[in-house]
C-alpha positions in Angstrom: -73.1 93.9 38.0 -72.4 91.4 34.8 -69.6 92.5 32.6 -70.3 92.9 28.8 -68.0 91.8 26.5 -66.8 94.1 23.6 -66.2 92.7 20.1 -62.3 93.2 19.4 -61.5 95.7 16.6 -58.3 94.0 15.7 -56.8 90.6 15.3 -53.0 90.0 15.9 -50.8 88.5 12.9 -47.3 87.4 13.2 -44.6 87.7 10.4 -40.7 87.6 10.6 -40.5 91.1 12.0 -43.2 90.3 14.8 -46.7 90.8 15.8 -49.0 93.5 14.3 -52.6 94.2 14.8 -54.7 94.0 11.9 -58.4 95.4 11.6 -60.5 92.5 12.4 -62.7 92.9 9.5 -59.9 93.3 7.0 -59.2 90.6 4.5 -55.7 91.7 4.0 -53.2 90.6 6.6 -50.0 91.5 8.1 -47.8 91.6 5.1 -50.0 93.9 3.1 -50.5 96.1 6.1 -46.7 96.6 6.8 -46.2 97.4 3.1 -48.9 100.1 3.2 -47.0 101.5 6.2 -43.7 101.2 4.4 -44.8 102.7 1.0 -46.7 105.9 1.2 -45.6 106.9 -2.2 -48.5 107.8 -4.5 -51.5 107.5 -2.4 -52.8 105.1 -5.0 -53.2 101.6 -3.8 -53.3 98.5 -6.0 -57.3 98.9 -6.0 -56.8 101.8 -8.4 -55.2 99.2 -11.0 -58.5 96.8 -11.2 -56.8 94.9 -14.3 -53.7 94.1 -12.1 -55.8 93.0 -9.2 -58.1 90.9 -11.4 -54.8 89.4 -13.1 -53.4 88.3 -9.7 -56.6 86.7 -8.5 -56.7 84.8 -12.1 -53.1 83.5 -11.4 -54.1 82.2 -8.0 -57.2 80.6 -9.2 -55.3 78.6 -12.0 -52.7 77.7 -9.5 -55.3 76.3 -7.0 -56.6 74.3 -10.0 -53.0 73.0 -10.9 -52.2 72.1 -7.3 -55.4 70.1 -7.1 -54.8 68.4 -10.5 -51.2 67.4 -9.3 -52.3 66.2 -5.7 -50.8 69.0 -3.8 -54.0 70.6 -2.6 -56.8 68.8 -1.0 -60.3 69.2 -2.8 -61.9 71.4 -0.1 -59.1 74.0 0.1 -58.7 74.1 -3.6 -62.3 74.7 -4.1 -62.6 77.5 -1.6 -59.4 79.2 -2.8 -60.7 79.1 -6.3 -64.1 80.5 -5.3 -62.5 83.2 -3.5 -60.0 84.1 -6.3 -63.0 84.0 -8.6 -64.8 86.5 -6.6 -61.8 88.9 -6.6 -61.3 88.4 -10.4 -64.9 89.2 -10.8 -64.6 92.7 -8.8 -65.0 91.9 -5.3 -63.0 93.0 -2.4 -60.8 95.2 -4.7 -60.8 97.9 -1.8 -58.9 95.4 0.3 -55.8 95.8 -2.0 -54.1 98.3 0.0 -50.4 98.3 -1.0 -49.1 101.5 -2.9 -48.6 100.8 -6.8 -45.2 101.9 -6.3 -43.4 99.5 -3.7 -40.0 97.9 -3.1 -39.4 94.1 -3.2 -40.2 93.3 -6.8 -43.9 92.8 -6.2 -43.9 90.7 -3.1 -46.2 93.0 -1.2 -48.7 92.9 -4.2 -48.5 88.9 -4.3 -48.7 88.9 -0.5 -51.8 91.4 -0.6 -53.5 88.9 -2.9 -52.5 85.9 -1.0 -54.1 87.2 2.2 -57.2 88.6 0.7 -57.9 85.3 -1.0 -57.0 83.2 2.0 -59.3 85.3 4.4 -62.2 85.1 2.0 -61.6 81.3 1.7 -61.6 81.0 5.4 -65.0 82.5 5.6 -66.1 80.1 2.9 -65.0 77.4 5.0 -66.8 78.7 8.2 -63.8 80.2 9.8 -62.8 83.6 11.0 -60.4 85.7 9.1 -56.8 85.2 10.3 -57.3 81.7 11.3 -54.5 80.4 9.1 -54.0 77.1 10.7 -56.9 75.9 8.5 -55.9 77.5 5.3 -52.7 79.8 5.1 -51.8 82.6 2.7 -48.3 81.2 1.8 -48.6 77.5 2.4 -51.9 77.1 0.4 -52.9 80.1 -1.7 -49.1 80.6 -2.8 -48.4 76.9 -2.8 -45.8 76.0 -6.0 -45.5 79.7 -6.4 -43.1 82.8 -6.0 -43.7 86.4 -6.6 -41.1 86.2 -9.1 -43.5 84.0 -11.4 -46.8 85.1 -10.0 -46.1 89.0 -10.2 -44.4 89.1 -13.8 -47.3 86.7 -15.1 -50.1 88.8 -13.5 -48.6 92.0 -15.0 -48.4 90.3 -18.6 -52.1 89.3 -18.3 -53.1 92.8 -16.7 -51.4 94.5 -19.5 -53.4 92.6 -22.2 -56.5 93.3 -20.4 -55.5 97.1 -20.0 -54.6 97.7 -23.6 -58.0 96.7 -25.0 -59.7 100.0 -24.2 -56.7 101.6 -26.1 -57.3 99.4 -29.3 -61.0 100.0 -29.1 -60.4 103.9 -28.8 -58.0 103.8 -31.7 -60.5 102.0 -33.9 -63.1 104.6 -33.1 -60.8 107.5 -33.9 -59.5 105.8 -37.2 -63.2 105.6 -38.3 -63.9 109.3 -37.4 -60.9 110.3 -39.7 -62.0 107.9 -42.4 -65.7 109.5 -42.3 -63.9 113.2 -42.3 -61.8 112.1 -45.2 -64.7 111.3 -47.1 -66.7 114.3 -46.2 -63.8 116.5 -47.2 -62.8 114.6 -50.3 -63.4 117.4 -52.9 -62.4 120.4 -50.6 -59.2 121.8 -52.2 -56.7 123.4 -50.1 -53.0 124.1 -50.0 -50.6 121.6 -49.0 -47.7 123.0 -47.0 -43.8 122.0 -46.4 -42.1 123.8 -43.8 -45.0 125.6 -43.1 -44.7 127.3 -46.6 -47.3 126.7 -49.6 -46.3 123.7 -51.6 -49.0 122.2 -54.0 -52.7 121.9 -53.8 -54.3 118.9 -52.1 -57.8 118.1 -50.6 -58.7 118.3 -47.0 -60.0 114.9 -47.4 -56.5 113.7 -48.3 -55.1 115.5 -45.3 -57.7 113.5 -42.8 -57.1 110.4 -44.7 -53.6 110.4 -43.8 -54.6 110.5 -40.0 -56.8 107.4 -40.7 -53.8 105.5 -42.2 -51.4 106.5 -39.5 -53.9 105.4 -36.7 -54.3 102.2 -38.4 -50.4 101.5 -38.5 -50.4 102.2 -35.1 -53.3 99.9 -34.0 -51.5 97.1 -36.0 -48.1 97.8 -34.1 -49.9 97.6 -30.9 -51.6 94.6 -31.4 -48.2 93.0 -32.4 -46.6 94.2 -29.4 -49.0 92.9 -27.1 -48.3 89.3 -28.4 -44.9 89.6 -26.7 -47.0 89.6 -23.3 -48.4 86.2 -24.0 -45.4 84.5 -23.0 -45.2 84.0 -19.2 -42.9 82.5 -16.5 -45.4 81.1 -14.3 -43.8 78.0 -13.0 -40.4 79.5 -12.6 -40.7 80.2 -8.8 -37.9 82.2 -7.5 -35.3 82.5 -10.3 -36.6 80.4 -13.2 -35.3 76.8 -12.0 -38.9 75.9 -10.7 -37.7 75.2 -7.3 -40.7 74.0 -5.0 -43.0 73.5 -8.1 -43.6 69.8 -9.0 -43.2 68.1 -12.4 -46.0 69.4 -14.9 -47.0 72.3 -12.6 -45.8 75.0 -15.2 -47.9 73.5 -18.1 -50.8 72.6 -16.1 -51.0 76.1 -14.3 -50.5 77.8 -17.9 -53.5 75.7 -19.3 -55.7 76.8 -16.6 -54.6 80.3 -16.9 -55.2 80.3 -20.5 -58.7 79.0 -19.9 -59.6 81.6 -17.5 -58.2 84.7 -19.1 -59.2 83.9 -22.8 -55.5 84.5 -23.7 -53.4 82.2 -25.8 -50.7 82.0 -23.1 -47.5 80.2 -23.8 -44.6 79.2 -21.3 -41.3 80.7 -21.8 -38.8 78.2 -23.3 -36.1 79.5 -20.8 -37.8 80.3 -17.5 -34.4 81.7 -16.0 -34.1 84.1 -18.7 -38.0 84.9 -18.6 -37.7 85.7 -14.9 -35.0 88.3 -15.2 -36.2 89.8 -18.6 -38.4 92.8 -19.2 -37.6 93.5 -22.8 -41.2 93.0 -23.8 -42.4 95.9 -21.4 -39.6 98.0 -23.1 -40.9 97.2 -26.5 -44.6 97.9 -25.8 -43.5 101.1 -24.1 -41.8 102.3 -27.4 -44.9 101.4 -29.5 -47.0 103.5 -26.8 -44.6 106.3 -27.4 -45.1 106.1 -30.9 -48.9 106.3 -30.7 -48.5 109.3 -28.3 -46.1 111.0 -30.6 -48.1 110.7 -33.7 -51.3 111.5 -31.9 -49.6 114.7 -30.5 -48.4 115.4 -34.3 -52.0 115.2 -35.5 -53.1 117.3 -32.6 -50.5 120.0 -33.5 -51.9 120.0 -37.1 -55.4 120.6 -35.7 -54.3 123.4 -33.6 -52.5 125.1 -36.5 -55.1 124.6 -39.1 -57.9 125.9 -36.9 -55.8 128.8 -35.6 -57.3 132.3 -35.7 -60.2 132.8 -36.6 -58.9 136.1 -37.9 -55.3 136.1 -37.7 -54.4 132.5 -38.1 -55.0 129.7 -40.8 -58.7 129.3 -40.0 -58.9 126.4 -42.5 -61.0 124.2 -40.2 -63.2 124.9 -37.0 -62.8 122.6 -34.1 -66.2 122.4 -32.0 -66.4 125.0 -29.4 -66.6 122.8 -26.1 -66.0 125.5 -23.4 -65.0 129.1 -22.9 -61.5 129.7 -23.8 -60.5 132.9 -21.4 -61.4 134.7 -18.1 -60.5 137.7 -19.4 -60.9 137.7 -23.4 -64.8 137.3 -24.3 -65.4 135.1 -27.3 -62.3 133.4 -27.2 -62.2 129.7 -27.8 -59.2 127.5 -27.4 -58.1 124.1 -28.9 -58.5 122.4 -25.3 -59.1 118.9 -26.6 -56.1 118.7 -28.8 -54.1 120.5 -25.9 -55.0 117.8 -23.4 -54.3 115.0 -25.9 -50.6 116.7 -26.4 -50.1 116.8 -22.5 -50.8 113.0 -22.3 -48.4 112.5 -25.0 -45.8 114.3 -23.0 -46.5 111.9 -20.1 -46.3 108.9 -22.1 -42.8 109.9 -23.4 -41.7 110.5 -19.7 -43.2 106.9 -18.7 -41.3 105.4 -21.6 -38.1 106.7 -20.1 -39.0 105.5 -16.6 -39.5 101.8 -18.1 -36.3 102.2 -19.8 -34.5 103.0 -16.7 -36.3 100.5 -14.7 -35.4 97.7 -17.3 -31.7 98.9 -17.5 -31.6 98.6 -13.7 -32.3 95.1 -13.1 -29.5 92.9 -11.6 -28.6 89.2 -12.1 -31.6 86.8 -12.0 -34.5 89.4 -11.3 -35.6 92.9 -12.1 -36.9 94.3 -9.0 -38.3 97.3 -10.5 -41.5 95.7 -12.3 -43.9 97.7 -9.9 -42.8 101.1 -11.6 -42.9 99.3 -14.9 -46.5 98.2 -14.6 -47.5 101.4 -12.9 -46.0 103.5 -15.9 -47.3 101.2 -18.7 -51.0 101.0 -17.0 -51.1 104.9 -16.8 -50.0 105.3 -20.4 -52.6 102.8 -21.5 -55.5 104.3 -19.3 -54.6 108.2 -20.2 -54.1 107.4 -24.0 -57.4 105.5 -24.3 -59.2 108.6 -22.5 -57.4 110.9 -24.6 -58.2 109.2 -27.8 -61.9 108.8 -26.8 -62.2 112.6 -26.0 -60.4 113.7 -29.2 -62.9 111.6 -31.2 -66.1 112.6 -29.4 -65.4 116.2 -28.6 -63.3 117.2 -31.5 -62.8 115.1 -34.7 -66.6 114.1 -35.2 -67.4 117.9 -35.1 -64.9 119.5 -37.2 -66.2 121.7 -40.2 -64.3 123.3 -43.1 -64.0 126.8 -44.3 -64.4 125.7 -47.9 -64.4 129.3 -49.3 -61.5 130.3 -47.7 -59.6 127.2 -48.6 -60.5 127.6 -52.2 -59.3 131.5 -52.1 -56.1 130.2 -50.6 -55.6 128.0 -53.3 -56.4 130.5 -56.2 -54.2 133.1 -54.7 -51.2 130.7 -53.8 -47.9 131.0 -55.6 -47.9 127.0 -55.3 -50.8 126.8 -57.8 -48.3 127.5 -60.5 -46.7 124.1 -60.2 -50.0 122.5 -61.2 -50.0 124.8 -64.3 -46.2 124.3 -65.0 -46.6 121.4 -67.5 -48.7 123.4 -69.8 -47.1 126.9 -69.4 -43.6 125.9 -69.2 -41.1 126.7 -66.3 -40.1 130.3 -67.7 -43.7 131.6 -68.0 -44.7 129.7 -64.7 -41.8 131.5 -62.8 -42.8 134.9 -64.3 -46.4 134.4 -63.2 -45.3 133.4 -59.9 -43.0 136.3 -59.4 -45.8 139.0 -60.4 -48.6 137.0 -58.1 -46.0 137.4 -55.3 -45.3 141.0 -55.6 -48.5 142.4 -56.7 -50.5 140.3 -54.5 -52.9 139.1 -57.3 -54.0 135.6 -58.0 -52.2 133.1 -60.3 -55.5 132.2 -62.2 -56.2 136.0 -62.7 -52.7 136.7 -64.3 -52.9 133.5 -66.5 -56.1 134.6 -67.9 -54.9 138.3 -68.2 -52.0 137.1 -70.4 -54.2 135.0 -72.4 -51.9 131.9 -71.6 -54.9 129.7 -71.2 -58.6 129.7 -72.2 -61.0 129.9 -69.1 -62.3 126.5 -70.1 -58.6 125.1 -70.2 -57.8 126.9 -66.7 -60.9 125.5 -65.2 -60.1 121.9 -66.3 -56.6 122.2 -65.1 -57.7 123.6 -61.7 -60.4 120.8 -61.1 -60.2 119.3 -57.7 -59.6 115.8 -58.8 -56.4 117.2 -60.9 -55.1 119.4 -58.4 -55.1 116.8 -55.8 -54.5 113.8 -57.8 -57.5 112.2 -56.4 -57.2 109.0 -58.5 -54.1 108.3 -56.2 -55.7 108.9 -53.0 -54.8 106.3 -50.3 -57.6 104.3 -49.6 -57.5 104.5 -45.9 -60.4 102.2 -45.3 -58.0 99.3 -46.6 -55.5 99.6 -43.5 -55.6 96.5 -41.7 -57.6 96.3 -38.7 
C-alpha cells in the first residue's frame, strides 16, 4: 500500500541556545519565538503597536538601500528586502510580530522579530521557502551594518513622531470646540470664583476661551518636544562607535529613512552619547504629563460647573450620554470628564515609569527602552482617544443655564467690586454686609438706598463692563 507524505507542520531553526521548532507557515523565526516564550508579560505583542512595527520596517528598508548604495548588498537581495519591508510598513504581516511589548534585552527581540519576518517574506519573493536562510539571512543581510542599539532607538523615535500626530490633531479639534463655545457664550455673565468663593463677574465665554488658549499652548509645546525625536543614532551600531558599519553608512541610511518617513531626520553629532541617552523621551513624557494635568483640571471644572442639578452649581449642562445609576432613576453623571481624568492619572504614572527607566540606564546603553516606548505609546494613544471623546461627546453639546447665571451675579456679594469705584469702599462694604446677612441682592439694595439711578446701575452692570470684554483674550490668535 503506497505511503502518503504529510506536509510538515514545523521547521527547525537554530540559534546559540540550540534548535527550536517553528510553525512552518510562520514568518517569525527562532529568536522571536524564544522571546515570546520568555516574556509572557502583558499579553500584548508588538503587533498592538503598529507605529513601532511600521517604523522598524522603514528602518530596515532604509538600511537595505544604504547597503546597496555602498556595495555591501547585491541588487537582488537589496530589492527583495526592500520590497518585504515596504509590505510590512504598509500594514502586512503585523500579526507575525509576536514578541511582548515589554521585554528584556534592550529591544533585541523586537529587532530580531523584524529581521526574521522581513527575511522570510523576502525569501518567498525570491522563490524560496521560509527558513532557507542560506539564501538570505535575518542577521547577515536584513540586519547588515546595523545593531539593535541603533535600529531600535531610531525606530522608537520615528514611531513616536507617527504616534503623536493623532494627539496633535485631537488637540486641534478640542481647541476649536472651546473657541466655538467661547464665542457662543461671549455675553453670558456669571460669577468668577477664586478658592471656590465668589470673586468678580466674568462671562462664560471668557471661561471657555481660557480653555482654548491653554490647549493651544499645549499643542505648541508638544510639537516642540517632538522635534527632539528627529535626532537619530542610526549608524551607531553597538555603542556608538559605528563598528561594522562602512564609512558613509550613517548619512546614507539617514537620508533614505528621511525620504521614506517624510520626517526631517538628523544624525546625532555624537553617536556614543546618543546611544545611551533617553533624555528626549523624558522631555516628551513631561510634556504629555503637562497636557494630561491641564486636561484633567479642565474636566474638574466641567464636573464642578455642571454639578447638581438642584444641589450643585448647575451653571452648565453636559450632554447626557448614558444613564448614571443602576439604583437612582434620572441620575446623569459626568462620565466623559471622568474618563479623561482617569487617563490623566495613567499618563502621570507612565511619566514616573519613564523617569525611572531613564535613570536606570548604565554606561553605554539604556536597556529599558521597551518600557519607555510602551509607556509613551499608551500615553499618546489614550490621550488622543480621551481628547476626542471629550470633544465629541461633551464639549460640543454643552449648554448654559443663563438665567441662573445672571441671578447668581445679581445676588452675589462679589458684584459690589464692580460698583466700588462709584460707591466708594465704605458704602460698598455696607451694601455687601447687608446683602450677606439679609439674603437680598446687591443691585436691589443700591436702588433702595438711592445710591445710583436705575439707568446708571444698568450701565455699570452691562456684561461688557462687568467682564471687561474689551480685554478678552483672542483665543483664535494662539499659534497652531
